[in-house]
gemmi code that builds the backbone of each chain (N, CA, C; Angstrom):
import gemmi

chains = {
    "A": [
        ("UNK", (-12.967, -13.456, 1.843), (-13.148, -13.787, 0.429), (-12.431, -15.097, 0.109)),
        ("UNK", (-12.920, -15.771, -0.898), (-12.284, -17.022, -1.298), (-11.325, -16.730, -2.448)),
        ("UNK", (-10.146, -17.268, -2.373), (-9.163, -17.048, -3.434), (-8.906, -18.385, -4.114)),
        ("UNK", (-9.449, -18.549, -5.306), (-9.277, -19.812, -6.022), (-7.993, -19.813, -6.839)),
        ("UNK", (-7.518, -18.615, -7.164), (-6.300, -18.509, -7.971), (-5.106, -18.281, -7.079)),
        ("UNK", (-4.276, -17.290, -7.449), (-3.116, -16.975, -6.628), (-3.111, -15.490, -6.283)),
        ("UNK", (-2.252, -15.155, -5.336), (-2.126, -13.765, -4.892), (-0.862, -13.185, -5.509)),
        ("UNK", (-1.013, -12.013, -6.131), (0.116, -11.333, -6.740), (0.481, -10.157, -5.829)),
        ("UNK", (1.609, -10.265, -5.140), (2.037, -9.222, -4.207), (3.034, -8.311, -4.914)),
        ("UNK", (2.702, -7.033, -4.947), (3.502, -6.117, -5.771), (4.190, -5.045, -4.951)),
        ("UNK", (5.336, -4.653, -5.405), (6.149, -3.563, -4.852), (6.822, -3.984, -3.548)),
        ("UNK", (7.330, -2.996, -2.810), (8.159, -3.254, -1.635), (7.348, -3.914, -0.532)),
        ("UNK", (7.986, -4.763, 0.265), (7.369, -5.495, 1.383), (6.411, -6.586, 0.906)),
        ("UNK", (6.382, -6.813, -0.415), (5.474, -7.836, -0.934), (5.912, -9.225, -0.481)),
        ("UNK", (7.199, -9.406, -0.232), (7.697, -10.717, 0.184), (7.112, -11.179, 1.505)),
        ("UNK", (6.951, -10.247, 2.436), (6.403, -10.595, 3.756), (4.984, -11.130, 3.611)),
        ("UNK", (4.171, -10.443, 2.852), (2.796, -10.896, 2.651), (2.761, -12.190, 1.846)),
        ("UNK", (3.643, -12.298, 0.867), (3.677, -13.519, 0.061), (3.898, -14.742, 0.952)),
        ("UNK", (4.875, -14.642, 1.837), (5.207, -15.769, 2.718), (4.014, -16.145, 3.597)),
        ("UNK", (3.302, -15.145, 4.089), (2.178, -15.440, 4.978), (1.019, -16.065, 4.218)),
        ("UNK", (0.792, -15.623, 3.002), (-0.254, -16.267, 2.188), (0.089, -17.732, 1.952)),
        ("UNK", (1.349, -17.981, 1.638), (1.788, -19.361, 1.366), (1.610, -20.222, 2.624)),
        ("UNK", (1.970, -19.668, 3.785), (1.804, -20.421, 5.041), (0.339, -20.738, 5.299)),
        ("UNK", (-0.548, -19.862, 4.820), (-1.989, -20.075, 5.000), (-2.569, -20.962, 3.900)),
        ("UNK", (-1.702, -21.466, 3.039), (-2.131, -22.418, 2.015), (-2.601, -21.791, 0.715)),
        ("UNK", (-2.270, -20.524, 0.513), (-2.714, -19.845, -0.708), (-1.505, -19.529, -1.576)),
        ("UNK", (-1.488, -19.996, -2.813), (-0.331, -19.715, -3.682), (-0.152, -18.212, -3.867)),
        ("UNK", (1.093, -17.769, -3.818), (1.365, -16.339, -3.946), (2.743, -16.142, -4.549)),
        ("UNK", (2.883, -15.051, -5.282), (4.200, -14.694, -5.796), (4.395, -13.197, -5.558)),
        ("UNK", (5.649, -12.786, -5.514), (5.879, -11.344, -5.383), (6.656, -10.795, -6.566)),
        ("UNK", (6.289, -9.582, -6.916), (6.838, -8.925, -8.088), (7.364, -7.557, -7.693)),
        ("UNK", (8.545, -7.231, -8.191), (9.101, -5.920, -7.916), (10.177, -5.631, -8.943)),
        ("UNK", (10.499, -4.376, -9.109), (11.557, -4.008, -10.056), (12.941, -4.319, -9.463)),
        ("UNK", (12.980, -4.384, -8.087), (14.234, -4.695, -7.421), (14.192, -6.115, -6.873)),
        ("UNK", (15.365, -6.629, -6.534), (15.445, -7.948, -5.905), (16.551, -7.886, -4.853)),
        ("UNK", (16.413, -6.907, -3.928), (17.471, -6.637, -2.962), (17.753, -7.806, -2.014)),
        ("UNK", (16.724, -8.588, -1.720), (16.887, -9.680, -0.768), (16.963, -11.038, -1.461)),
        ("UNK", (17.001, -11.038, -2.774), (17.114, -12.294, -3.512), (15.890, -13.179, -3.402)),
        ("UNK", (14.730, -12.593, -3.066), (13.543, -13.424, -2.867), (12.402, -13.077, -3.830)),
        ("UNK", (12.618, -12.055, -4.641), (11.559, -11.654, -5.567), (11.358, -12.737, -6.615)),
        ("UNK", (10.138, -13.183, -6.775), (9.853, -14.242, -7.739), (9.936, -13.737, -9.170)),
        ("UNK", (9.463, -12.512, -9.364), (9.443, -11.962, -10.715), (9.969, -10.535, -10.657)),
        ("UNK", (11.159, -10.338, -11.190), (11.730, -8.998, -11.236), (11.262, -8.363, -12.534)),
        ("UNK", (10.441, -7.344, -12.394), (9.770, -6.801, -13.582), (9.475, -5.327, -13.363)),
        ("UNK", (9.432, -4.568, -14.442), (9.107, -3.145, -14.347), (7.588, -3.031, -14.223)),
        ("UNK", (7.113, -2.912, -12.978), (5.671, -2.875, -12.737), (5.039, -1.615, -13.326)),
        ("UNK", (5.768, -0.504, -13.297), (5.223, 0.736, -13.853), (4.915, 0.543, -15.346)),
        ("UNK", (5.841, -0.060, -16.041), (5.655, -0.294, -17.476), (4.478, -1.241, -17.709)),
        ("UNK", (4.374, -2.253, -16.877), (3.285, -3.227, -17.024), (1.920, -2.572, -16.794)),
        ("UNK", (1.842, -1.667, -15.826), (0.578, -0.971, -15.549), (0.205, -0.098, -16.740)),
        ("UNK", (1.187, 0.625, -17.268), (0.927, 1.495, -18.418), (0.421, 0.677, -19.611)),
        ("UNK", (1.050, -0.463, -19.847), (0.659, -1.332, -20.976), (-0.762, -1.847, -20.776)),
        ("UNK", (-1.032, -2.304, -19.566), (-2.356, -2.866, -19.285), (-3.430, -1.798, -19.454)),
        ("UNK", (-3.140, -0.600, -19.010), (-4.118, 0.490, -19.117), (-4.361, 0.852, -20.585)),
        ("UNK", (-3.282, 0.907, -21.356), (-3.400, 1.251, -22.778), (-4.263, 0.235, -23.521)),
        ("UNK", (-4.133, -1.032, -23.127), (-4.856, -2.087, -23.817), (-6.208, -2.398, -23.200)),
        ("UNK", (-6.591, -1.628, -22.175), (-7.870, -1.887, -21.526), (-8.984, -1.314, -22.378)),
        ("UNK", (-9.990, -2.144, -22.642), (-11.137, -1.668, -23.406), (-12.114, -1.020, -22.461)),
        ("UNK", (-12.693, 0.084, -22.832), (-13.637, 0.745, -21.954), (-15.004, 0.119, -22.124)),
        ("UNK", (-15.629, -0.174, -20.992), (-17.041, -0.524, -21.046), (-17.657, -0.179, -19.717)),
        ("UNK", (-18.944, -0.095, -19.679), (-19.635, 0.423, -18.503), (-19.603, -0.587, -17.365)),
        ("UNK", (-19.294, -0.103, -16.170), (-19.371, -0.947, -14.992), (-20.313, -0.295, -14.010)),
        ("UNK", (-21.246, -1.052, -13.495), (-22.134, -0.510, -12.475), (-21.310, -0.279, -11.216)),
        ("UNK", (-21.439, 0.901, -10.644), (-20.655, 1.215, -9.450), (-21.093, 0.331, -8.307)),
        ("UNK", (-20.094, -0.255, -7.606), (-20.432, -1.099, -6.469), (-20.630, -0.227, -5.233)),
        ("UNK", (-21.322, -0.763, -4.273), (-21.500, 0.013, -3.042), (-20.161, 0.136, -2.339)),
        ("UNK", (-19.956, 1.255, -1.706), (-18.667, 1.528, -1.083), (-18.808, 1.377, 0.421)),
        ("UNK", (-17.975, 0.578, 1.029), (-17.978, 0.449, 2.478), (-16.800, 1.200, 3.052)),
        ("UNK", (-16.997, 1.825, 4.158), (-15.950, 2.612, 4.793), (-15.816, 2.129, 6.232)),
        ("UNK", (-14.694, 1.572, 6.569), (-14.540, 0.964, 7.878), (-13.283, 1.496, 8.538)),
        ("UNK", (-13.436, 2.048, 9.719), (-12.284, 2.503, 10.476), (-12.088, 1.562, 11.645)),
        ("UNK", (-10.887, 1.109, 11.865), (-10.624, 0.169, 12.960), (-9.628, 0.749, 13.937)),
    ],
    "B": [
        ("UNK", (-3.240, -12.913, -15.163), (-4.141, -12.759, -14.001), (-5.590, -12.962, -14.412)),
        ("UNK", (-6.343, -13.529, -13.490), (-7.772, -13.761, -13.774), (-8.604, -13.267, -12.601)),
        ("UNK", (-9.898, -13.397, -12.731), (-10.798, -12.964, -11.665), (-10.708, -13.865, -10.437)),
        ("UNK", (-10.024, -14.994, -10.553), (-9.828, -15.866, -9.394), (-8.654, -15.407, -8.533)),
        ("UNK", (-7.868, -14.466, -9.067), (-6.662, -14.029, -8.360), (-6.941, -12.807, -7.499)),
        ("UNK", (-5.916, -12.423, -6.757), (-5.992, -11.219, -5.937), (-4.660, -10.493, -6.064)),
        ("UNK", (-4.722, -9.186, -6.260), (-3.510, -8.369, -6.249), (-3.424, -7.688, -4.881)),
        ("UNK", (-2.246, -7.736, -4.272), (-1.992, -6.979, -3.039), (-0.827, -6.062, -3.349)),
        ("UNK", (-1.095, -4.772, -3.439), (-0.086, -3.820, -3.906), (0.308, -2.838, -2.804)),
        ("UNK", (1.596, -2.771, -2.531), (2.130, -1.776, -1.585), (2.653, -0.627, -2.427)),
        ("UNK", (1.725, 0.149, -2.938), (2.054, 1.142, -3.954), (3.033, 2.165, -3.392)),
        ("UNK", (4.078, 2.512, -4.160), (5.088, 3.475, -3.670), (4.438, 4.748, -3.152)),
        ("UNK", (4.820, 5.096, -1.934), (4.135, 6.201, -1.243), (4.992, 7.438, -1.105)),
        ("UNK", (6.255, 7.368, -1.497), (7.178, 8.454, -1.190), (6.693, 9.793, -1.755)),
        ("UNK", (6.108, 9.780, -2.951), (5.669, 11.042, -3.554), (4.393, 11.562, -2.905)),
        ("UNK", (3.650, 10.680, -2.206), (2.389, 11.091, -1.593), (2.552, 11.419, -0.110)),
        ("UNK", (3.734, 11.192, 0.441), (3.901, 11.303, 1.893), (3.737, 12.739, 2.364)),
        ("UNK", (3.432, 12.870, 3.667), (3.268, 14.219, 4.222), (4.613, 14.948, 4.211)),
        ("UNK", (5.709, 14.197, 4.342), (7.033, 14.828, 4.302), (7.304, 15.408, 2.915)),
        ("UNK", (6.877, 14.699, 1.879), (7.094, 15.168, 0.502), (6.376, 16.484, 0.243)),
        ("UNK", (5.304, 16.744, 0.996), (4.581, 18.010, 0.823), (5.478, 19.197, 1.144)),
        ("UNK", (6.484, 18.965, 2.009), (7.349, 20.066, 2.433), (8.173, 20.616, 1.278)),
        ("UNK", (8.385, 19.802, 0.246), (9.175, 20.267, -0.879), (8.491, 21.407, -1.632)),
        ("UNK", (7.203, 21.625, -1.346), (6.451, 22.657, -2.054), (6.380, 23.968, -1.272)),
        ("UNK", (7.239, 24.066, -0.253), (7.325, 25.307, 0.501), (8.635, 26.007, 0.150)),
        ("UNK", (8.575, 27.285, -0.166), (9.768, 28.049, -0.532), (10.779, 28.119, 0.610)),
        ("UNK", (10.272, 27.959, 1.839), (11.148, 28.108, 2.997), (11.675, 26.769, 3.514)),
        ("UNK", (11.515, 25.720, 2.711), (12.048, 24.401, 3.087), (13.561, 24.554, 3.336)),
        ("UNK", (14.026, 23.998, 4.439), (15.411, 24.296, 4.851), (16.459, 23.806, 3.862)),
        ("UNK", (16.169, 22.751, 3.123), (17.149, 22.261, 2.157), (17.334, 23.221, 0.975)),
        ("UNK", (16.447, 24.193, 0.862), (16.540, 25.165, -0.232), (17.411, 26.368, 0.139)),
        ("UNK", (17.982, 26.357, 1.331), (18.637, 27.562, 1.876), (19.621, 28.207, 0.900)),
        ("UNK", (20.383, 27.382, 0.189), (21.414, 27.934, -0.694), (20.956, 28.038, -2.143)),
        ("UNK", (19.711, 27.792, -2.398), (19.212, 27.809, -3.779), (18.575, 29.145, -4.099)),
        ("UNK", (18.625, 29.492, -5.379), (17.915, 30.679, -5.842), (16.432, 30.332, -5.908)),
        ("UNK", (15.588, 31.357, -6.067), (14.146, 31.108, -6.172), (13.825, 30.269, -7.401)),
        ("UNK", (14.531, 30.538, -8.465), (14.242, 29.772, -9.696), (14.600, 28.296, -9.503)),
        ("UNK", (15.737, 28.061, -8.843), (16.132, 26.674, -8.593), (15.065, 25.971, -7.740)),
        ("UNK", (14.551, 26.717, -6.747), (13.550, 26.104, -5.861), (12.291, 25.764, -6.640)),
        ("UNK", (11.843, 26.701, -7.441), (10.590, 26.476, -8.183), (10.793, 25.405, -9.255)),
        ("UNK", (11.948, 25.419, -9.905), (12.232, 24.365, -10.886), (12.142, 22.991, -10.221)),
        ("UNK", (12.710, 22.888, -9.040), (12.689, 21.602, -8.328), (11.264, 21.228, -7.922)),
        ("UNK", (10.503, 22.221, -7.482), (9.104, 21.973, -7.116), (8.315, 21.460, -8.314)),
        ("UNK", (8.572, 22.050, -9.473), (7.855, 21.628, -10.672), (8.228, 20.182, -11.027)),
        ("UNK", (9.495, 19.860, -10.828), (9.952, 18.485, -11.088), (9.270, 17.513, -10.126)),
        ("UNK", (9.190, 17.907, -8.840), (8.515, 17.063, -7.842), (7.027, 16.936, -8.164)),
        ("UNK", (6.436, 18.022, -8.599), (5.019, 18.014, -8.938), (4.744, 17.063, -10.100)),
        ("UNK", (5.611, 17.110, -11.097), (5.459, 16.215, -12.252), (5.600, 14.751, -11.827)),
        ("UNK", (6.546, 14.498, -10.963), (6.782, 13.138, -10.484), (5.565, 12.641, -9.707)),
        ("UNK", (5.026, 13.499, -8.845), (3.864, 13.125, -8.054), (2.653, 12.891, -8.959)),
        ("UNK", (2.498, 13.748, -9.963), (1.381, 13.592, -10.898), (1.503, 12.278, -11.663)),
        ("UNK", (2.717, 11.927, -12.032), (2.943, 10.664, -12.741), (2.538, 9.484, -11.863)),
        ("UNK", (2.979, 9.500, -10.608), (2.684, 8.383, -9.700), (1.182, 8.308, -9.413)),
        ("UNK", (0.544, 9.467, -9.264), (-0.895, 9.496, -9.021), (-1.640, 8.923, -10.229)),
        ("UNK", (-1.180, 9.315, -11.406), (-1.791, 8.787, -12.626), (-1.619, 7.286, -12.741)),
        ("UNK", (-0.433, 6.823, -12.362), (-0.151, 5.387, -12.434), (-1.074, 4.617, -11.492)),
        ("UNK", (-1.286, 5.182, -10.316), (-2.160, 4.539, -9.338), (-3.593, 4.479, -9.863)),
        ("UNK", (-4.040, 5.573, -10.454), (-5.391, 5.595, -11.024), (-5.521, 4.560, -12.140)),
        ("UNK", (-4.472, 4.437, -12.951), (-4.500, 3.462, -14.051), (-4.567, 2.044, -13.511)),
        ("UNK", (-3.806, 1.785, -12.448), (-3.818, 0.459, -11.839), (-5.223, 0.123, -11.343)),
        ("UNK", (-5.858, 1.093, -10.684), (-7.224, 0.875, -10.178), (-8.192, 0.650, -11.332)),
        ("UNK", (-8.016, 1.399, -12.404), (-8.891, 1.261, -13.570), (-8.763, -0.134, -14.183)),
        ("UNK", (-7.533, -0.592, -14.333), (-7.300, -1.924, -14.899), (-7.986, -2.977, -14.030)),
        ("UNK", (-7.844, -2.833, -12.717), (-8.481, -3.764, -11.789), (-10.002, -3.754, -11.959)),
        ("UNK", (-10.573, -2.560, -12.029), (-12.026, -2.424, -12.146), (-12.538, -3.018, -13.449)),
        ("UNK", (-11.878, -2.643, -14.556), (-12.373, -3.052, -15.876), (-12.205, -4.556, -16.099)),
        ("UNK", (-11.079, -5.087, -15.660), (-10.819, -6.515, -15.864), (-11.461, -7.393, -14.792)),
        ("UNK", (-12.009, -6.760, -13.760), (-12.676, -7.536, -12.707), (-11.716, -8.284, -11.813)),
        ("UNK", (-10.474, -7.828, -11.746), (-9.478, -8.485, -10.889), (-9.552, -7.848, -9.507)),
        ("UNK", (-9.645, -8.656, -8.484), (-9.693, -8.123, -7.131), (-8.326, -7.549, -6.748)),
        ("UNK", (-8.359, -6.442, -6.044), (-7.107, -5.812, -5.648), (-7.255, -5.123, -4.307)),
        ("UNK", (-6.186, -5.184, -3.517), (-6.071, -4.408, -2.286), (-4.783, -3.618, -2.415)),
        ("UNK", (-4.860, -2.296, -2.308), (-3.604, -1.563, -2.241), (-3.573, -0.732, -0.974)),
        ("UNK", (-2.372, -0.465, -0.503), (-2.228, 0.252, 0.756), (-1.385, 1.515, 0.564)),
        ("UNK", (-1.609, 2.469, 1.431), (-0.805, 3.676, 1.441), (-0.927, 4.314, 2.817)),
        ("UNK", (0.117, 5.008, 3.233), (0.063, 5.628, 4.564), (-1.101, 6.590, 4.705)),
        ("UNK", (-1.557, 6.719, 5.934), (-2.716, 7.592, 6.216), (-2.432, 8.472, 7.427)),
        ("UNK", (-1.170, 8.793, 7.647), (-0.840, 9.638, 8.799), (-0.718, 11.080, 8.337)),
        ("UNK", (-1.086, 11.990, 9.206), (-1.001, 13.432, 8.919), (-1.633, 13.746, 7.556)),
        ("UNK", (-1.006, 14.631, 6.794), (-1.630, 15.065, 5.542), (-0.944, 14.470, 4.315)),
        ("UNK", (-1.195, 13.215, 4.058), (-0.652, 12.623, 2.831), (-1.435, 13.173, 1.637)),
        ("UNK", (-0.889, 13.006, 0.468), (-1.514, 13.560, -0.738), (-2.869, 12.908, -1.007)),
        ("UNK", (-2.942, 11.590, -0.809), (-4.203, 10.887, -1.054), (-5.253, 11.257, -0.008)),
        ("UNK", (-4.797, 11.643, 1.170), (-5.728, 11.996, 2.241), (-6.256, 13.419, 2.046)),
        ("UNK", (-5.379, 14.300, 1.593), (-5.751, 15.714, 1.435), (-6.657, 15.950, 0.240)),
        ("UNK", (-6.467, 15.137, -0.778), (-7.182, 15.387, -2.031), (-8.187, 14.279, -2.317)),
        ("UNK", (-9.144, 14.586, -3.138), (-10.132, 13.574, -3.507), (-9.441, 12.527, -4.385)),
        ("UNK", (-9.636, 11.267, -4.043), (-9.037, 10.189, -4.821), (-10.093, 9.143, -5.086)),
        ("UNK", (-10.298, 8.782, -6.296), (-11.244, 7.780, -6.792), (-12.355, 7.398, -5.802)),
        ("UNK", (-11.965, 6.880, -4.654), (-12.964, 6.580, -3.622), (-12.270, 6.595, -2.264)),
        ("UNK", (-13.030, 6.717, -1.160), (-12.396, 6.692, 0.171), (-11.795, 5.314, 0.450)),
        ("UNK", (-10.880, 5.226, 1.399), (-10.326, 3.905, 1.744), (-11.427, 2.976, 2.248)),
        ("UNK", (-11.252, 1.685, 1.993), (-12.215, 0.680, 2.478), (-12.036, 0.465, 3.975)),
        ("UNK", (-10.802, 0.614, 4.443), (-10.570, 0.551, 5.879), (-9.274, 1.277, 6.217)),
        ("UNK", (-9.220, 1.741, 7.450), (-8.036, 2.452, 7.931), (-7.576, 1.780, 9.214)),
        ("UNK", (-6.349, 1.360, 9.236), (-5.781, 0.784, 10.447), (-5.019, 1.894, 11.157)),
        ("UNK", (-5.572, 2.382, 12.251), (-4.957, 3.524, 12.925), (-3.746, 3.131, 13.761)),
        ("UNK", (-3.663, 1.866, 14.136), (-2.563, 1.452, 14.998), (-2.179, 0.021, 14.658)),
        ("UNK", (-1.158, -0.125, 13.846), (-0.772, -1.459, 13.385), (-0.132, -2.309, 14.474)),
        ("UNK", (0.316, -1.665, 15.555), (0.930, -2.449, 16.639), (-0.104, -3.343, 17.320)),
        ("UNK", (-1.400, -3.024, 17.198), (-2.435, -3.865, 17.811), (-2.520, -5.235, 17.143)),
        ("UNK", (-1.985, -5.299, 15.909), (-1.989, -6.589, 15.207), (-0.573, -7.120, 15.036)),
        ("UNK", (0.353, -6.623, 15.858), (1.683, -7.221, 15.887), (2.741, -6.570, 15.023)),
        ("UNK", (2.459, -5.345, 14.501), (3.481, -4.724, 13.672), (4.495, -3.979, 14.523)),
        ("UNK", (5.618, -3.572, 13.880), (6.666, -2.851, 14.606), (6.304, -1.378, 14.803)),
        ("UNK", (5.477, -0.844, 13.880), (5.150, 0.584, 13.873), (3.659, 0.797, 14.088)),
        ("UNK", (3.329, 1.957, 14.634), (1.918, 2.320, 14.790), (1.344, 2.720, 13.427)),
        ("UNK", (2.008, 3.636, 12.755), (1.845, 3.991, 11.344), (0.434, 3.824, 10.748)),
        ("UNK", (-0.447, 4.785, 10.983), (-1.788, 4.681, 10.389), (-1.707, 4.408, 8.889)),
        ("UNK", (-2.468, 3.428, 8.441), (-2.392, 2.951, 7.060), (-3.798, 2.743, 6.512)),
        ("UNK", (-3.994, 3.179, 5.289), (-5.295, 2.995, 4.636), (-5.193, 1.889, 3.601)),
        ("UNK", (-6.305, 1.177, 3.414), (-6.372, 0.093, 2.436), (-7.599, 0.307, 1.564)),
        ("UNK", (-7.379, 0.193, 0.272), (-8.483, 0.295, -0.685), (-8.743, -1.074, -1.287)),
        ("UNK", (-9.969, -1.533, -1.218), (-10.343, -2.830, -1.785), (-11.121, -2.577, -3.072)),
        ("UNK", (-10.727, -3.270, -4.134), (-11.378, -3.100, -5.426), (-11.955, -4.444, -5.873)),
        ("UNK", (-13.201, -4.425, -6.316), (-13.915, -5.648, -6.723), (-14.044, -6.650, -5.579)),
        ("UNK", (-13.918, -6.171, -4.377), (-14.092, -7.036, -3.208), (-14.257, -6.137, -1.993)),
        ("UNK", (-14.682, -6.748, -0.876), (-14.854, -5.977, 0.354), (-14.044, -6.635, 1.463)),
        ("UNK", (-13.565, -5.862, 2.426), (-12.816, -6.477, 3.530), (-13.747, -7.292, 4.427)),
        ("UNK", (-13.243, -8.407, 4.939), (-13.976, -9.145, 5.961), (-13.744, -8.425, 7.290)),
        ("UNK", (-14.480, -8.844, 8.306), (-14.465, -8.027, 9.529), (-13.916, -8.783, 10.727)),
        ("UNK", (-12.686, -9.254, 10.618), (-12.059, -9.948, 11.741), (-11.403, -8.974, 12.700)),
        ("UNK", (-11.040, -9.491, 13.864), (-10.383, -8.650, 14.863), (-9.413, -9.489, 15.669)),
        ("UNK", (-8.181, -9.550, 15.203), (-7.140, -10.259, 15.947), (-6.357, -9.247, 16.764)),
        ("UNK", (-6.209, -9.503, 18.044), (-5.434, -8.590, 18.888), (-4.127, -9.281, 19.265)),
        ("UNK", (-3.034, -8.714, 18.787), (-1.703, -9.226, 19.122), (-0.831, -8.000, 19.366)),
        ("UNK", (-1.043, -7.351, 20.498), (-0.376, -6.086, 20.786), (1.134, -6.264, 20.890)),
        ("UNK", (1.857, -5.495, 20.103), (3.323, -5.513, 20.165), (3.756, -4.906, 21.499)),
        ("UNK", (4.626, -5.570, 22.255), (5.099, -4.972, 23.516), (5.709, -3.599, 23.266)),
        ("UNK", (5.456, -2.664, 24.172), (5.892, -1.280, 23.941), (7.403, -1.176, 23.721)),
        ("UNK", (8.153, -2.062, 24.337), (9.610, -2.018, 24.195), (10.050, -2.362, 22.766)),
        ("UNK", (9.163, -3.039, 22.028), (9.528, -3.446, 20.668), (8.950, -2.511, 19.601)),
        ("UNK", (8.143, -1.555, 20.031), (7.531, -0.637, 19.062), (8.584, 0.360, 18.591)),
        ("UNK", (8.650, 0.526, 17.271), (9.656, 1.425, 16.700), (9.009, 2.737, 16.285)),
        ("UNK", (9.861, 3.747, 16.147), (9.390, 5.040, 15.666), (9.929, 5.247, 14.257)),
        ("UNK", (9.054, 5.636, 13.337), (9.469, 5.821, 11.939), (10.601, 6.835, 11.840)),
        ("UNK", (10.490, 7.912, 12.590), (11.474, 8.992, 12.458), (12.857, 8.589, 12.955)),
        ("UNK", (12.919, 7.539, 13.777), (14.213, 7.117, 14.311), (14.878, 6.043, 13.455)),
        ("UNK", (14.183, 5.604, 12.420), (14.756, 4.560, 11.575), (15.711, 5.169, 10.556)),
        ("UNK", (16.541, 4.297, 10.026), (17.548, 4.732, 9.064), (16.879, 5.294, 7.819)),
        ("UNK", (17.363, 6.428, 7.348), (16.771, 7.051, 6.167), (17.212, 6.306, 4.912)),
        ("UNK", (16.542, 6.609, 3.818), (16.929, 6.034, 2.537), (18.298, 6.586, 2.136)),
        ("UNK", (19.035, 5.851, 1.327), (20.382, 6.305, 0.953), (20.381, 7.651, 0.218)),
        ("UNK", (19.284, 7.956, -0.475), (19.212, 9.281, -1.080), (17.765, 9.763, -1.094)),
        ("UNK", (17.617, 11.082, -1.216), (16.291, 11.692, -1.184), (15.438, 11.169, -2.332)),
        ("UNK", (14.154, 10.973, -2.036), (13.248, 10.489, -3.078), (13.041, 9.003, -3.044)),
        ("UNK", (13.853, 8.276, -2.236), (13.681, 6.834, -2.099), (13.045, 6.531, -0.756)),
        ("UNK", (12.384, 5.379, -0.676), (11.745, 4.974, 0.567), (12.716, 4.128, 1.378)),
        ("UNK", (12.884, 4.439, 2.656), (13.778, 3.672, 3.508), (13.210, 2.290, 3.771)),
        ("UNK", (14.045, 1.268, 3.649), (13.567, -0.103, 3.879), (13.179, -0.306, 5.323)),
        ("UNK", (13.956, 0.262, 6.230), (13.642, 0.108, 7.650), (12.289, 0.710, 7.980)),
        ("UNK", (11.987, 1.854, 7.370), (10.724, 2.528, 7.662), (9.546, 1.805, 7.021)),
        ("UNK", (9.811, 1.027, 5.995), (8.733, 0.327, 5.280), (8.464, -1.065, 5.836)),
        ("UNK", (9.313, -1.533, 6.719), (9.237, -2.916, 7.210), (7.860, -3.243, 7.786)),
        ("UNK", (7.352, -4.417, 7.429), (6.094, -4.924, 8.001), (6.409, -6.251, 8.679)),
        ("UNK", (5.885, -6.478, 9.850), (6.176, -7.730, 10.548), (5.339, -8.872, 9.973)),
        ("UNK", (5.877, -10.085, 9.961), (5.105, -11.248, 9.495), (3.819, -11.451, 10.304)),
        ("UNK", (3.874, -11.126, 11.586), (2.673, -11.267, 12.422), (1.562, -10.348, 11.910)),
        ("UNK", (1.927, -9.118, 11.614), (0.920, -8.174, 11.119), (0.355, -8.661, 9.780)),
        ("UNK", (1.252, -9.104, 8.904), (0.798, -9.581, 7.588), (-0.210, -10.712, 7.761)),
        ("UNK", (0.118, -11.663, 8.620), (-0.781, -12.814, 8.829), (-2.113, -12.356, 9.428)),
        ("UNK", (-2.042, -11.512, 10.437), (-3.269, -11.052, 11.093), (-4.139, -10.236, 10.151)),
        ("UNK", (-3.507, -9.412, 9.338), (-4.267, -8.619, 8.367), (-4.959, -9.532, 7.355)),
        ("UNK", (-4.214, -10.483, 6.843), (-4.774, -11.404, 5.847), (-5.962, -12.158, 6.444)),
        ("UNK", (-5.792, -12.663, 7.649), (-6.878, -13.437, 8.275), (-8.081, -12.561, 8.611)),
        ("UNK", (-7.825, -11.345, 9.110), (-8.934, -10.478, 9.536), (-9.683, -9.872, 8.366)),
        ("UNK", (-8.966, -9.405, 7.338), (-9.604, -8.566, 6.324), (-9.661, -9.153, 4.922)),
        ("UNK", (-8.916, -10.213, 4.671), (-8.959, -10.807, 3.336), (-9.658, -12.162, 3.370)),
        ("UNK", (-9.227, -13.037, 4.257), (-9.794, -14.385, 4.275), (-10.971, -14.535, 5.240)),
        ("UNK", (-11.056, -13.645, 6.229), (-12.092, -13.815, 7.254), (-11.859, -15.091, 8.034)),
        ("UNK", (-10.599, -15.384, 8.319), (-10.229, -16.652, 8.972), (-10.017, -16.419, 10.471)),
        ("UNK", (-10.618, -17.270, 11.250), (-10.477, -17.163, 12.704), (-9.125, -17.738, 13.121)),
        ("UNK", (-8.496, -17.051, 14.074), (-7.216, -17.546, 14.602), (-7.354, -17.671, 16.120)),
        ("UNK", (-6.277, -18.115, 16.734), (-6.258, -18.299, 18.183), (-6.521, -16.971, 18.892)),
        ("UNK", (-5.963, -15.877, 18.382), (-6.088, -14.580, 19.043), (-7.248, -13.741, 18.501)),
        ("UNK", (-8.089, -14.340, 17.681), (-9.217, -13.585, 17.121), (-10.225, -13.302, 18.211)),
        ("UNK", (-10.656, -12.036, 18.290), (-11.685, -11.656, 19.255), (-13.046, -11.923, 18.629)),
        ("UNK", (-13.849, -12.738, 19.291), (-15.179, -13.033, 18.765), (-16.132, -11.904, 19.153)),
        ("UNK", (-17.114, -11.642, 18.309), (-18.069, -10.582, 18.641), (-19.227, -11.164, 19.428)),
        ("UNK", (-19.881, -10.304, 20.192), (-20.940, -10.763, 21.081), (-22.186, -11.167, 20.305)),
        ("UNK", (-22.462, -10.438, 19.212), (-23.690, -10.703, 18.456), (-23.395, -11.262, 17.088)),
    ],
}
model = gemmi.Model(1)
for chain_id, residues in chains.items():
    chain = gemmi.Chain(chain_id)
    for i, (resn, *xyz) in enumerate(residues, 1):
        res = gemmi.Residue()
        res.name, res.seqid = resn, gemmi.SeqId(i, " ")
        for name, pos in zip(("N", "CA", "C"), xyz):
            atom = gemmi.Atom()
            atom.name, atom.element = name, gemmi.Element(name[0])
            atom.pos, atom.b_iso = gemmi.Position(*pos), 0.0
            res.add_atom(atom)
        chain.add_residue(res)
    model.add_chain(chain)
structure = gemmi.Structure()
structure.add_model(model)
structure.setup_entities()
């Protein structure tokens, strides 16, 4: 897939993926409620943010996309 | 966030883990000194916590779907995790049965759900030498029950890069296996 924006890496271990995206030339930030390693870009209560986003989400119909199932 | 972005979420798995299922057995060894009421009270507390986390995950997926934001979230897929045992929104988009094949420290079967996007089909082989493969059960536990151990959650940079190239970007690397057809 093409990523024209940035990658938002959330929760634990997000820093590892963030660094690899950046090395591949894709802007990325990591978000977590903790900042144990001093590398979290945005220390934020993700649970609260999800609840807020869900509360403010307007319902409208979405056509179900086809589901692919791949085991590797 | 916009539709040009991508969310990659390592959603907290402690409440869904197969080990957490043990808390719902009356004969769990940590309950040895507890009364039946204490055990059931604790089970109800664990059940509420798990229900909250499950609801939060569903809400996150809903927000992604409705807003059209692409998202990949991961959760363990070994033994009988809660998401594996029960019906959850949709089946995983892909399951990595052995992460050491792409350079991770652990074998740790892991499922990935892709929302508003599909995984690309790369195949990078970077087998971790057996001497460097770790066992989850031998890693340091979390400082207290209910938390996820950092050592057990560790992902190697090699695995992260290989996963991104194989399943998100569809980018060929030096170790990418080309298909015959």
